[in-house]
Phi, psi and omega in degrees: 000134180284137178284152178298134180258335185225133173245133187233136176243132181235137173251103191259130176227173183297318183264342185208161172224127176258139182230147175221132182231135180248117178274121186291325179293313187264338187078008184290139173253120177249140179237152174207161177224134185230157172287186179295157184096172186246352183296313180299317181298311181297318177300316176295317179301324179293334181279346182281155177303133183260154358281155181234159175226127185229167176202159172210156184280137178298146180197193180292348181283350177083206186244022182298320179294320177300313182292325176291325177289323179294321177295325182280353179082025177251148181269110177226122180257158175249131183243155179281126177303326182289342181260001178281118180294131179225146176296147180304324183267001185271078183254341183281128183266122172231127186300315180295320179294319178297321177298317179296316180299315180296321180294316181293320179289327176291320175301319183279351177080025183262009180247140176243130181286153175264164179276126177268126183288153175294157180306326182288339181273003182273348183298319180295327177295317182297316180297315180297320178296323179285327183280325189305323181298343181295344183277346182274143175275154181302328180292337180270001182279139181286169177294158180091206183298143179288164181300319180294326179294312178298324178294320178295321178293321175299321178296317177298324178294322180290328184272348175116156187296329183292346185275344182275142177297145181297320179273154176064023179271136177301155184293331184281348183286132183294141182276137175259151180301151176293146179303133179083008183266000000 
């Protein structure tokens, strides 16, 4: 079996993805930043020395990047953010720094992947995520968007940018091309 040559950490958000790759042979650290979506990221991963091992933290963006990498024949794991070792004083979040940390921890073997459900098994999660805010009383809701509004937007993020209505969409939500464009 061939040893891994490149370790990649990705910090994935709805609008951008920061990547850090460590080449084991040269010790070189490469960084990149991409817009929303997985096509650019997969293209960049293909240019790195193979075989590679990569990871990103699970979040509201779902598992689309994992599935795209799997389709492309690349090894990309999803790790639980709560299981990522962090220093006690390391509270400031920087996307680039988080991507580098994930790559270094993956190289050190300190990350454990979570089980990614098959695409057919994600329907119950969407339904549960949309239903759960009904348990909160209106007095417990924070200022700003209600919990149910945020849950609906998270559900739309998991189902893709084309599923959100064009009007009343948050500024941070990725825009899909106009039909016929």
